[in-house]
N, CA, C and O atoms as a MOPAC input file, in Angstrom:
PM7 MOZYME 1SCF
protein

 N    -20.96700 1    -0.47000 1    22.48600 1
 C    -21.68100 1    -1.01700 1    21.37100 1
 C    -20.68800 1    -0.76100 1    20.12300 1
 O    -19.95100 1     0.22500 1    20.08800 1
 N    -20.72800 1    -1.66200 1    19.17600 1
 C    -19.89600 1    -1.47900 1    18.00300 1
 C    -20.81700 1    -1.39200 1    16.80700 1
 O    -21.86600 1    -2.02500 1    16.68900 1
 N    -20.23800 1    -0.41300 1    15.80100 1
 C    -20.84200 1    -0.36500 1    14.53900 1
 C    -20.10600 1    -0.95400 1    13.44600 1
 O    -18.89700 1    -0.74900 1    13.34200 1
 N    -20.71100 1    -1.63700 1    12.66000 1
 C    -20.04800 1    -2.49200 1    11.54200 1
 C    -20.86600 1    -2.25400 1    10.29500 1
 O    -22.07300 1    -2.47300 1    10.19400 1
 N    -20.01500 1    -1.74900 1     9.29500 1
 C    -20.49400 1    -1.62800 1     7.91100 1
 C    -19.90400 1    -2.30700 1     6.93300 1
 O    -18.67900 1    -2.24400 1     6.82100 1
 N    -20.66500 1    -3.06300 1     6.06900 1
 C    -19.99100 1    -3.87900 1     4.95100 1
 C    -20.49000 1    -3.28600 1     3.72300 1
 O    -21.61100 1    -2.78400 1     3.63800 1
 N    -19.64400 1    -3.34600 1     2.76500 1
 C    -19.85300 1    -2.98400 1     1.30000 1
 C    -19.43700 1    -4.17000 1     0.32100 1
 O    -18.30200 1    -4.64700 1     0.34200 1
 N    -20.34100 1    -4.56700 1    -0.45400 1
 C    -20.04300 1    -5.73100 1    -1.30400 1
 C    -20.38500 1    -5.40200 1    -2.73200 1
 O    -21.14000 1    -4.48500 1    -3.05400 1
 N    -19.78200 1    -6.21000 1    -3.55300 1
 C    -20.17800 1    -6.24400 1    -5.02200 1
 C    -19.88900 1    -7.69900 1    -5.54300 1
 O    -19.08800 1    -8.47300 1    -5.01800 1
 N    -20.62500 1    -7.95000 1    -6.60600 1
 C    -20.69600 1    -9.30700 1    -7.21700 1
 C    -19.17200 1    -9.65200 1    -7.76900 1
 O    -18.39200 1    -8.81000 1    -8.21500 1
 N    -18.94300 1   -10.92500 1    -7.65500 1
 C    -17.82300 1   -11.51900 1    -8.37500 1
 C    -18.28000 1   -12.20900 1    -9.39200 1
 O    -19.45900 1   -12.56400 1    -9.37100 1
 N    -17.49000 1   -12.52000 1   -10.42500 1
 C    -17.96600 1   -13.35200 1   -11.54800 1
 C    -18.54100 1   -14.67900 1   -11.02700 1
 O    -19.55500 1   -15.16500 1   -11.52900 1
 N    -17.97900 1   -15.16900 1   -10.16900 1
 C    -18.42200 1   -16.53800 1    -9.71500 1
 C    -19.77500 1   -16.57500 1    -9.28300 1
 O    -20.41500 1   -17.61200 1    -9.45200 1
 N    -20.37400 1   -15.43800 1    -8.67000 1
 C    -21.70200 1   -15.52500 1    -8.29200 1
 C    -22.63000 1   -15.30600 1    -9.53200 1
 O    -23.72700 1   -15.86200 1    -9.58000 1
 N    -22.21600 1   -14.55000 1   -10.46100 1
 C    -23.00800 1   -14.38400 1   -11.75000 1
 C    -22.97600 1   -15.56500 1   -12.49500 1
 O    -23.88600 1   -15.69200 1   -13.31500 1
 N    -22.06900 1   -16.55100 1   -12.40000 1
 C    -22.15600 1   -17.84300 1   -13.24000 1
 C    -22.99000 1   -18.77700 1   -12.49000 1
 O    -23.48700 1   -19.72500 1   -13.09700 1
 N    -23.22100 1   -18.60800 1   -11.12400 1
 C    -24.18900 1   -19.80200 1   -10.50000 1
 C    -25.55600 1   -19.83800 1   -11.12300 1
 O    -25.97000 1   -18.80900 1   -11.65600 1
 N    -26.27700 1   -20.89100 1   -11.10900 1
 C    -27.58400 1   -20.94800 1   -11.57300 1
 C    -28.53100 1   -20.33700 1   -10.46200 1
 O    -28.10000 1   -20.04900 1    -9.34500 1
 N    -29.85000 1   -20.15900 1   -10.84200 1
 C    -30.56600 1   -19.47400 1    -9.54200 1
 C    -30.66700 1   -20.47600 1    -8.49400 1
 O    -30.64600 1   -20.11200 1    -7.31900 1
 N    -30.78100 1   -21.78500 1    -8.82600 1
 C    -30.89000 1   -22.92400 1    -7.77100 1
 C    -29.76900 1   -22.84400 1    -6.95300 1
 O    -29.90200 1   -22.87100 1    -5.73000 1
 N    -28.56700 1   -22.73800 1    -7.53800 1
 C    -27.39400 1   -22.67500 1    -6.52900 1
 C    -27.23100 1   -21.52900 1    -5.86900 1
 O    -26.62100 1   -21.60300 1    -4.80200 1
 N    -27.68900 1   -20.29200 1    -6.29300 1
 C    -27.62700 1   -19.09400 1    -5.58600 1
 C    -28.61000 1   -19.32300 1    -4.40400 1
 O    -28.34800 1   -18.93000 1    -3.26700 1
 N    -29.67600 1   -19.93200 1    -4.70500 1
 C    -30.71600 1   -20.05200 1    -3.60400 1
 C    -30.19400 1   -20.93000 1    -2.57000 1
 O    -30.30100 1   -20.56400 1    -1.40000 1
 N    -29.58800 1   -22.15200 1    -2.87500 1
 C    -28.98100 1   -22.99300 1    -1.90700 1
 C    -27.93700 1   -22.30900 1    -0.96400 1
 O    -27.94200 1   -22.43100 1     0.26100 1
 N    -27.03000 1   -21.56500 1    -1.69800 1
 C    -25.95200 1   -20.87800 1    -0.91400 1
 C    -26.50900 1   -19.89500 1    -0.12000 1
 O    -25.98100 1   -19.73600 1     0.98100 1
 N    -27.60300 1   -19.08300 1    -0.46200 1
 C    -28.24100 1   -17.99300 1     0.29500 1
 C    -28.91900 1   -18.52300 1     1.50000 1
 O    -28.88400 1   -17.93000 1     2.57800 1
 N    -29.60500 1   -19.77200 1     1.28800 1
 C    -30.27100 1   -20.44000 1     2.46100 1
 C    -29.27900 1   -20.71100 1     3.54200 1
 O    -29.51900 1   -20.40300 1     4.70900 1
 N    -28.12900 1   -21.30400 1     3.15900 1
 C    -26.99300 1   -21.57800 1     4.06300 1
 C    -26.69700 1   -20.40200 1     4.79000 1
 O    -26.77900 1   -20.38900 1     6.01800 1
 N    -26.31100 1   -19.26700 1     4.03100 1
 C    -25.90400 1   -17.95900 1     4.66300 1
 C    -26.99500 1   -17.46900 1     5.72800 1
 O    -26.63400 1   -17.07300 1     6.83600 1
 N    -28.38200 1   -17.51200 1     5.34100 1
 C    -29.37000 1   -17.08600 1     6.10900 1
 C    -29.51800 1   -17.82300 1     7.49100 1
 O    -29.74500 1   -17.24300 1     8.55300 1
 N    -29.35300 1   -19.23100 1     7.32700 1
 C    -29.35800 1   -19.99200 1     8.51900 1
 C    -28.27400 1   -19.65300 1     9.61800 1
 O    -28.45800 1   -19.63700 1    10.83500 1
 N    -27.13500 1   -19.39400 1     8.95000 1
 C    -26.00100 1   -19.14000 1     9.83700 1
 C    -26.24700 1   -17.75200 1    10.52300 1
 O    -25.99400 1   -17.56800 1    11.71300 1
 N    -26.81700 1   -16.67600 1     9.59600 1
 C    -27.06300 1   -15.49800 1    10.13800 1
 C    -27.97200 1   -15.35000 1    11.26000 1
 O    -27.84400 1   -14.44100 1    12.08000 1
 N    -28.97600 1   -16.31200 1    11.31700 1
 C    -29.89300 1   -16.49500 1    12.52000 1
 C    -29.15700 1   -16.59400 1    13.78100 1
 O    -29.50900 1   -16.01500 1    14.80900 1
 N    -28.01500 1   -17.42300 1    13.66400 1
 C    -27.41300 1   -17.76800 1    15.04700 1
 C    -26.54100 1   -16.28100 1    15.20200 1
 O    -26.42500 1   -15.78300 1    16.32200 1
 N    -26.08400 1   -15.77500 1    14.28200 1
 C    -25.42400 1   -14.27400 1    14.63500 1
 C    -26.38400 1   -13.38300 1    15.42100 1
 O    -26.02400 1   -12.75000 1    16.41300 1
 N    -27.61800 1   -13.36800 1    14.92800 1
 C    -28.63200 1   -12.50600 1    15.37000 1
 C    -28.87700 1   -12.89700 1    16.89500 1
 O    -29.09100 1   -12.04800 1    17.76000 1
 N    -28.82900 1   -14.17700 1    17.12300 1
 C    -29.15200 1   -14.59400 1    18.44100 1
 C    -27.95100 1   -14.36400 1    19.40800 1
 O    -28.12900 1   -14.47800 1    20.62100 1
 N    -26.78500 1   -14.05600 1    18.91800 1
 C    -25.56500 1   -13.66700 1    19.60400 1
 C    -25.44700 1   -12.22600 1    19.95700 1
 O    -24.50100 1   -11.80200 1    20.62100 1
 N    -26.44700 1   -11.44800 1    19.49400 1
 C    -26.48800 1    -9.96700 1    19.73500 1
 C    -26.19500 1    -9.02900 1    18.65700 1
 O    -26.15900 1    -7.81000 1    18.82300 1
 N    -25.97100 1    -9.67200 1    17.46000 1
 C    -25.79000 1    -8.88700 1    16.11400 1
 C    -27.21400 1    -8.37400 1    15.79100 1
 O    -28.20400 1    -9.09700 1    15.68200 1
 N    -27.18400 1    -7.09200 1    15.65900 1
 C    -28.53600 1    -6.37100 1    15.20400 1
 C    -28.36100 1    -5.70200 1    13.75200 1
 O    -27.49200 1    -4.84400 1    13.59500 1
 N    -29.16100 1    -6.08500 1    12.73300 1
 C    -29.29700 1    -5.42900 1    11.51300 1
 C    -29.86300 1    -4.17600 1    11.56100 1
 O    -31.03200 1    -4.07200 1    11.93200 1
 N    -29.16700 1    -3.12300 1    11.21700 1
 C    -29.54700 1    -1.81200 1    11.15000 1
 C    -30.25300 1    -1.61300 1     9.89900 1
 O    -31.33400 1    -1.02400 1     9.90900 1
 N    -29.67900 1    -2.10300 1     8.68700 1
 C    -30.37900 1    -2.00600 1     7.47100 1
 C    -29.67300 1    -2.35300 1     6.35400 1
 O    -28.47300 1    -2.53500 1     6.56100 1
 N    -30.08400 1    -2.50900 1     5.15300 1
 C    -29.39400 1    -3.02500 1     3.99100 1
 C    -29.82000 1    -1.96000 1     2.88500 1
 O    -30.81500 1    -1.24400 1     3.00800 1
 N    -28.93200 1    -1.93400 1     1.75900 1
 C    -29.32500 1    -0.86100 1     0.72200 1
 C    -28.61900 1    -1.41500 1    -0.58000 1
 O    -27.59800 1    -2.10200 1    -0.53500 1
 N    -29.17600 1    -1.09700 1    -1.58400 1
 C    -28.51800 1    -1.19600 1    -2.75300 1
 C    -27.98400 1     0.26800 1    -3.08100 1
 O    -28.73100 1     1.24300 1    -2.99400 1
 N    -26.67300 1     0.36600 1    -3.45800 1
 C    -26.13900 1     1.58600 1    -3.56400 1
 C    -26.68300 1     2.46500 1    -4.74200 1
 O    -26.65900 1     1.97100 1    -5.87000 1
 N    -27.10000 1     3.54800 1    -4.58900 1
 C    -27.55600 1     4.35500 1    -5.67700 1
 C    -26.47000 1     4.67200 1    -6.61200 1
 O    -25.31700 1     4.93900 1    -6.27300 1
 N    -26.94300 1     4.62300 1    -7.88200 1
 C    -25.86900 1     4.88900 1    -9.00000 1
 C    -25.32800 1     6.17700 1    -8.96800 1
 O    -24.18400 1     6.40500 1    -9.36100 1
 N    -26.17500 1     7.14500 1    -8.46500 1
 C    -25.65400 1     8.67400 1    -8.55900 1
 C    -24.97100 1     9.08700 1    -7.20400 1
 O    -24.73200 1    10.28600 1    -7.05800 1
 N    -24.66300 1     8.28600 1    -6.28500 1
 C    -24.05400 1     8.63800 1    -5.10400 1
 C    -22.84600 1     9.33400 1    -5.16500 1
 O    -21.83100 1     8.78500 1    -5.59300 1
 N    -22.85800 1    10.66500 1    -4.71900 1
 C    -21.62300 1    11.61200 1    -4.80200 1
 C    -20.38800 1    10.78800 1    -4.16700 1
 O    -20.57000 1    10.16200 1    -3.12300 1
 N    -19.30000 1    10.79300 1    -4.72200 1
 C    -18.04100 1    10.00500 1    -4.33000 1
 C    -18.41900 1     8.75400 1    -3.89900 1
 O    -18.22500 1     8.40400 1    -2.73500 1
 N    -19.01400 1     7.94400 1    -4.83800 1
 C    -19.50700 1     6.64900 1    -4.47600 1
 C    -18.34500 1     5.64700 1    -4.35500 1
 O    -17.27700 1     5.80000 1    -4.94700 1
 N    -18.62900 1     4.61400 1    -3.54600 1
 C    -17.48400 1     3.56200 1    -3.33600 1
 C    -17.46800 1     2.72000 1    -4.40700 1
 O    -16.40300 1     2.12700 1    -4.57900 1
 N    -18.42300 1     2.48400 1    -5.23700 1
 C    -18.41700 1     1.62400 1    -6.29200 1
 C    -18.81300 1     0.32300 1    -6.04900 1
 O    -18.63700 1    -0.54700 1    -6.90200 1
 N    -19.41000 1     0.05500 1    -4.81200 1
 C    -19.97200 1    -1.20900 1    -4.31400 1
 C    -21.16400 1    -1.22400 1    -4.72000 1
 O    -21.73500 1    -0.15300 1    -4.92900 1
 N    -21.87600 1    -2.56900 1    -4.94400 1
 C    -23.28200 1    -2.68500 1    -5.16700 1
 C    -24.22100 1    -2.51200 1    -4.17200 1
 O    -25.29200 1    -1.95000 1    -4.40300 1
 N    -23.87500 1    -3.00600 1    -2.92200 1
 C    -24.79100 1    -3.10200 1    -1.65300 1
 C    -24.18700 1    -2.68100 1    -0.48100 1
 O    -22.95700 1    -2.66300 1    -0.47000 1
 N    -24.81200 1    -2.32800 1     0.53800 1
 C    -24.26500 1    -2.05600 1     1.87800 1
 C    -25.18200 1    -2.71900 1     3.02600 1
 O    -26.39000 1    -2.89900 1     2.87800 1
 N    -24.54100 1    -3.02500 1     4.06200 1
 C    -25.27400 1    -3.52000 1     5.34100 1
 C    -24.71000 1    -2.77500 1     6.35800 1
 O    -23.49600 1    -2.57900 1     6.30700 1
 N    -25.45200 1    -2.25400 1     7.41000 1
 C    -25.00500 1    -1.64600 1     8.63500 1
 C    -25.59600 1    -2.56100 1     9.75800 1
 O    -26.74800 1    -2.99100 1     9.71800 1
 N    -24.72100 1    -2.81600 1    10.74700 1
 C    -25.03700 1    -3.71400 1    11.81700 1
 C    -24.54200 1    -2.99900 1    13.03500 1
 O    -23.58500 1    -2.22400 1    13.03700 1
 N    -25.37500 1    -3.36700 1    14.21300 1
 C    -24.87400 1    -2.92500 1    15.54100 1
 C    -24.62200 1    -4.27300 1    16.36500 1
 O    -25.42400 1    -5.20700 1    16.35600 1
 N    -23.46100 1    -4.27000 1    17.05300 1
 C    -23.03400 1    -5.45100 1    17.90000 1
 C    -22.46900 1    -4.97900 1    19.30100 1
 O    -21.90300 1    -3.90400 1    19.49800 1
 N    -22.71400 1    -5.94500 1    20.22300 1
 C    -22.45900 1    -5.43000 1    21.56800 1
 C    -21.01300 1    -5.19900 1    21.90200 1
 O    -20.73200 1    -4.48900 1    22.86700 1
 N    -20.15500 1    -5.70700 1    21.22600 1
 C    -18.65500 1    -5.60900 1    21.47600 1
 C    -17.72200 1    -6.17500 1    20.34500 1
 O    -18.14600 1    -6.83800 1    19.39800 1
 N    -16.56100 1    -5.88200 1    20.52200 1
 C    -15.55600 1    -6.30800 1    19.36700 1
 C    -15.52100 1    -7.88300 1    19.24600 1
 O    -15.40800 1    -8.37100 1    18.12200 1
 N    -15.60400 1    -8.63100 1    20.26700 1
 C    -15.60800 1    -9.98900 1    20.23800 1
 C    -16.72000 1   -10.58300 1    19.33400 1
 O    -16.56400 1   -11.50200 1    18.53000 1
 N    -17.78300 1    -9.96200 1    19.57600 1
 C    -19.08600 1   -10.42900 1    18.74500 1
 C    -18.79800 1    -9.97700 1    17.23900 1
 O    -19.15100 1   -10.71600 1    16.32000 1
 N    -18.22900 1    -8.90300 1    17.01900 1
 C    -17.82800 1    -8.38400 1    15.65200 1
 C    -16.87400 1    -9.31600 1    15.01500 1
 O    -17.04000 1    -9.63700 1    13.83800 1
 N    -15.84100 1    -9.79300 1    15.74300 1
 C    -14.93200 1   -10.69000 1    15.04100 1
 C    -15.61000 1   -12.06900 1    14.91500 1
 O    -15.32200 1   -12.73200 1    13.91800 1
 N    -16.43100 1   -12.54900 1    15.76300 1
 C    -17.22000 1   -13.87900 1    15.47600 1
 C    -17.94400 1   -13.62900 1    14.09800 1
 O    -17.93200 1   -14.49200 1    13.22000 1
 N    -18.58100 1   -12.40300 1    13.94100 1
 C    -19.37300 1   -12.15900 1    12.68300 1
 C    -18.43800 1   -12.25900 1    11.65100 1
 O    -18.70500 1   -13.05500 1    10.75000 1
 N    -17.24400 1   -11.52900 1    11.58000 1
 C    -16.33100 1   -11.75400 1    10.56000 1
 C    -15.93000 1   -13.34000 1    10.17000 1
 O    -15.89900 1   -13.81600 1     9.03500 1
 N    -15.68500 1   -13.90100 1    11.21400 1
 C    -15.31500 1   -15.29100 1    11.19300 1
 C    -16.45000 1   -16.05100 1    10.47000 1
 O    -16.21000 1   -16.81000 1     9.53100 1
 N    -17.75600 1   -15.80700 1    10.96500 1
 C    -18.98200 1   -16.49800 1    10.15200 1
 C    -18.87200 1   -16.23300 1     8.60600 1
 O    -18.82200 1   -17.15500 1     7.79100 1
 N    -18.83900 1   -14.87500 1     8.25700 1
 C    -18.72300 1   -14.37500 1     6.90000 1
 C    -17.67400 1   -15.15300 1     6.06400 1
 O    -17.93700 1   -15.56700 1     4.93400 1
 N    -16.53300 1   -15.32500 1     6.63800 1
 C    -15.38300 1   -15.90000 1     6.02900 1
 C    -15.59700 1   -17.30500 1     5.80000 1
 O    -15.21100 1   -17.81300 1     4.74700 1
 N    -16.23800 1   -18.05100 1     6.78400 1
 C    -16.43500 1   -19.64000 1     6.76900 1
 C    -17.59200 1   -19.93500 1     5.86700 1
 O    -17.66000 1   -21.01300 1     5.27600 1
 N    -18.52600 1   -18.98200 1     5.74300 1
 C    -19.67400 1   -19.28900 1     4.88600 1
 C    -19.19800 1   -19.28000 1     3.35500 1
 O    -19.92400 1   -19.79800 1     2.50700 1
 N    -18.04900 1   -18.72500 1     3.02500 1
 C    -17.58300 1   -18.55000 1     1.74400 1
 C    -18.11100 1   -17.25000 1     1.06200 1
 O    -18.15100 1   -17.23600 1    -0.16900 1
 N    -18.49700 1   -16.21700 1     1.72900 1
 C    -18.99400 1   -15.15200 1     1.16800 1
 C    -18.06500 1   -14.39900 1     0.08200 1
 O    -18.51800 1   -13.76600 1    -0.87100 1
 N    -16.72200 1   -14.56300 1     0.37000 1
 C    -15.68300 1   -13.76200 1    -0.22600 1
 C    -15.52800 1   -14.53500 1    -1.57500 1
 O    -15.12200 1   -13.86700 1    -2.52500 1
 N    -15.77200 1   -15.72500 1    -1.76000 1
 C    -15.78700 1   -16.63700 1    -3.21700 1
 C    -16.70600 1   -15.79200 1    -4.14000 1
 O    -16.37200 1   -15.56200 1    -5.30200 1
 N    -17.82700 1   -15.35000 1    -3.63000 1
 C    -18.79400 1   -14.80000 1    -4.63200 1
 C    -19.03700 1   -13.29100 1    -4.51900 1
 O    -19.82900 1   -12.78300 1    -5.31100 1
 N    -18.46400 1   -12.58400 1    -3.66400 1
 C    -18.64300 1   -11.18300 1    -3.48400 1
 C    -17.26800 1   -10.44300 1    -3.10900 1
 O    -16.55800 1   -10.96100 1    -2.24800 1
 N    -16.96400 1    -9.52800 1    -3.58300 1
 C    -15.86700 1    -8.70100 1    -3.10700 1
 C    -16.38900 1    -7.76700 1    -2.04800 1
 O    -17.41100 1    -7.10300 1    -2.22100 1
 N    -15.63600 1    -7.72700 1    -0.89700 1
 C    -16.24800 1    -7.07500 1     0.24700 1
 C    -15.11700 1    -6.19400 1     1.00800 1
 O    -13.91600 1    -6.45700 1     1.06200 1
 N    -15.74800 1    -5.15500 1     1.54500 1
 C    -14.79300 1    -4.23900 1     2.41000 1
 C    -15.67300 1    -4.11900 1     3.56300 1
 O    -16.89700 1    -4.22400 1     3.48600 1
 N    -14.97700 1    -3.87900 1     4.71100 1
 C    -15.74100 1    -3.71600 1     6.01700 1
 C    -15.12400 1    -2.57100 1     6.76700 1
 O    -13.93500 1    -2.28500 1     6.63200 1
 N    -15.92500 1    -1.93100 1     7.54400 1
 C    -15.42300 1    -0.84300 1     8.51200 1
 C    -16.11500 1    -1.24200 1     9.87100 1
 O    -17.30400 1    -1.55900 1     9.87800 1
 N    -15.44700 1    -1.22600 1    10.88000 1
 C    -16.05700 1    -1.39100 1    12.24300 1
 C    -15.33900 1    -0.62900 1    13.32900 1
 O    -14.15200 1    -0.33500 1    13.19300 1
 N    -15.95500 1    -0.33700 1    14.28700 1
 C    -15.50800 1     0.40700 1    15.44600 1
 C    -16.44600 1     0.65600 1    16.59100 1
 O    -17.65900 1     0.54100 1    16.41600 1
 N    -15.90800 1     1.01300 1    17.83200 1
 C    -16.72400 1     1.44700 1    18.96800 1
 C    -17.52300 1     2.57600 1    18.69600 1
 O    -16.96200 1     3.58900 1    18.27900 1
 N    -18.94600 1     2.56200 1    18.89200 1
 C    -19.75100 1     3.57600 1    18.65800 1
 C    -19.37600 1     4.78700 1    19.39600 1
 O    -19.02000 1     4.66500 1    20.56800 1
 N    -19.42500 1     6.17100 1    18.73100 1
 C    -19.01700 1     7.37600 1    19.45700 1
 C    -20.17500 1     8.33400 1    19.25000 1
 O    -20.89100 1     8.35300 1    18.24900 1
 N    -20.28000 1     9.13100 1    20.31200 1
 C    -21.34100 1    10.38000 1    20.24500 1
 C    -20.51300 1    11.41700 1    19.09800 1
 O    -19.31900 1    11.35000 1    18.80700 1
 N    -21.35100 1    12.20800 1    18.65100 1
 C    -20.95200 1    13.14800 1    17.59200 1
 C    -19.85700 1    14.11400 1    18.31600 1
 O    -18.92700 1    14.59400 1    17.66900 1
 N    -20.01600 1    14.33300 1    19.53900 1
 C    -19.09200 1    15.24800 1    20.19700 1
 C    -17.52100 1    14.58500 1    20.31900 1
 O    -16.46800 1    15.21500 1    20.23100 1
 N    -17.68300 1    13.16600 1    20.54200 1
 C    -16.38000 1    12.49800 1    20.52400 1
 C    -15.75900 1    12.55700 1    19.19600 1
 O    -14.55600 1    12.78300 1    19.07000 1
 N    -16.60000 1    12.34700 1    18.13000 1
 C    -15.83800 1    12.49300 1    16.76900 1
 C    -15.36600 1    13.83000 1    16.52600 1
 O    -14.25100 1    14.00700 1    16.03300 1
 N    -16.10100 1    14.75500 1    16.82200 1
 C    -15.62100 1    16.08800 1    16.57600 1
 C    -14.33600 1    16.30800 1    17.24300 1
 O    -13.36700 1    16.76900 1    16.63800 1
 N    -14.31600 1    15.98200 1    18.49500 1
 C    -13.06600 1    16.14300 1    19.38300 1
 C    -11.87300 1    15.32900 1    18.74400 1
 O    -10.74500 1    15.81500 1    18.65500 1
 N    -12.17300 1    14.13300 1    18.33100 1
 C    -11.05100 1    13.54500 1    17.61500 1
 C    -10.52300 1    13.90100 1    16.49900 1
 O     -9.34300 1    13.69600 1    16.21300 1
 N    -11.41300 1    14.50900 1    15.71500 1
 C    -11.02000 1    15.22500 1    14.50400 1
 C    -10.21900 1    16.55300 1    14.76400 1
 O     -9.26900 1    16.87100 1    14.04900 1
 N    -10.62800 1    17.26800 1    15.76600 1
 C     -9.94300 1    18.37300 1    16.04600 1
 C     -8.74700 1    18.39200 1    16.76600 1
 O     -7.98300 1    19.35700 1    16.80400 1
 N     -8.54200 1    17.04400 1    17.48900 1
 C     -7.17600 1    16.80900 1    18.13900 1
 C     -6.38300 1    15.79100 1    17.45200 1
 O     -5.58200 1    15.08200 1    18.06200 1
 N     -6.61700 1    15.69400 1    16.04000 1
 C     -5.80600 1    14.64000 1    15.36100 1
 C     -4.38100 1    15.09000 1    15.37700 1
 O     -4.06600 1    16.28000 1    15.37500 1
 N     -3.41100 1    13.96100 1    15.39600 1
 C     -2.11800 1    14.23500 1    15.40200 1
 C     -1.44000 1    13.68400 1    14.22600 1
 O     -2.05000 1    12.72200 1    13.75800 1
 N     -0.38200 1    13.99500 1    13.61400 1
 C      0.38100 1    13.30400 1    12.61300 1
 C      0.93100 1    11.99600 1    13.14100 1
 O      1.40800 1    11.96200 1    14.27500 1
 N      0.88800 1    10.91800 1    12.37600 1
 C      1.28700 1     9.58700 1    12.80100 1
 C      2.75000 1     9.33100 1    12.43500 1
 O      3.27600 1     8.25400 1    12.71300 1

């Protein structure tokens, strides 16, 4: 399983859209997202970034997803790119194979200089 985390914030282009244009774009996004969900993408949750988050990323929203493998994650990235999300939102992503806590601790303890 893959874990995928998105962080995004508004670009001026989004803020300039009318409510009707925002709704039309969001309808298009949600229709495409349904196809992603049918391909094995699972939404774990969404949140608005708390203003008082310690060491905040500075992004407005976040989403966490679970995906069966890297190929599905890459298709999800293609979907996001093709729907034009980056025109309206500045976004950063992180993804990787899910690990157990013990695996993460071991990786941290055994870290090597690159």
